[in-house]
N, C-alpha and C positions, 0 to 999 in steps of 0.2 A: 457545564451550562454553554462553554465554547465549541464542544463537540456538536449540541443540539443544534445551536446557531449555523454553525458550517453545513450539517446536513439540511437544514431548513433553506440556506441559499442554495444547496446543490439541487435539491429538490425541484426549486421554483426556476433555476436556469433550465433543467431538464424539461418541464413543463412549458417554459417558453420556446424551447428549442421543437416540443413536440407541435406546436400551436402555431409555428411560424411553418414547419415542415408540413404539415399536414394541409396547408394551404395551396402547396406546391404537388399538383397531381400530374404532373411532366413523366412520361414514361420514356425511358432510357435504356439503351442495349449496355448489357454488362458482359464483358468476356473475360472468362476466369480460365485456369488452365485447360481443362479438358473440356468444356462445353461454353455455351453463353445463354444469355436470357434477358428476356426484358423485363424491368422491376420500375416499379415510381421512384423516383428519386427520393422522395420522403423516407420510404422504407430503408431504402439503400443507405441514407444517411444515418437513418437512427440506428441500423444496423451494426456502422461501423463505428459511430460512438459511443454504442454498447459494447462492443470488441475491445476498444480502445480502453475502456472505462475499466472493464475484468483484467485485461492484460498490464493495467496500471497497477492495479491493485495488487495483483500477482507478484507483480517486481517488488513492489514495496511491501509487502508480507515478507517475500524471500529475503530480503536486506534487512527487514525488521528482526526477523528470525536469525538471521547470523550473526547482528550486534547483540540479541540479548543472550545466545549461545556465548558470544566473545566475552561481554560483561560478566555472566554467570562465572567464568572462569577466572576471569581476574579477581573478581570479588573473591573467590576460592584464594588465589595464591595469597592477596592482601590479610586475609585472616590465618594461613598457614604461617605467613612471615611474622605476622602480630603475635602468635602464637610461639613461636620462635624467639622473639624479641622479649617477650615476657619470662621466657624461661632463662634466657642468659641474664636478665636482671636480678631475679628469686636469688640467686645465689651471693651476688652482690650485698642485697639488703641483709640477707642473713649473717655476713659476716660483719657488719657493722655495729 
């Protein structure tokens, strides 16, 4: 439920940004590495907002994947150590 609410809020912010940006029809000159062009300010803002959103999710995804792999390795280590500990305790209970 929390994720759905967060997605709804994100969608509302995006729609509000589009609505406000569409009111700005000013054309600006944009110089990039090999050329230049004239674009509407709203389209440039939308483009860079989208690129930032995708890059942010990509970075988040890589970090999350790295943490999941590390978590899996640590869980495997805990299970192995738990089995070793149980194996060490088993002979003691058999002697009693």
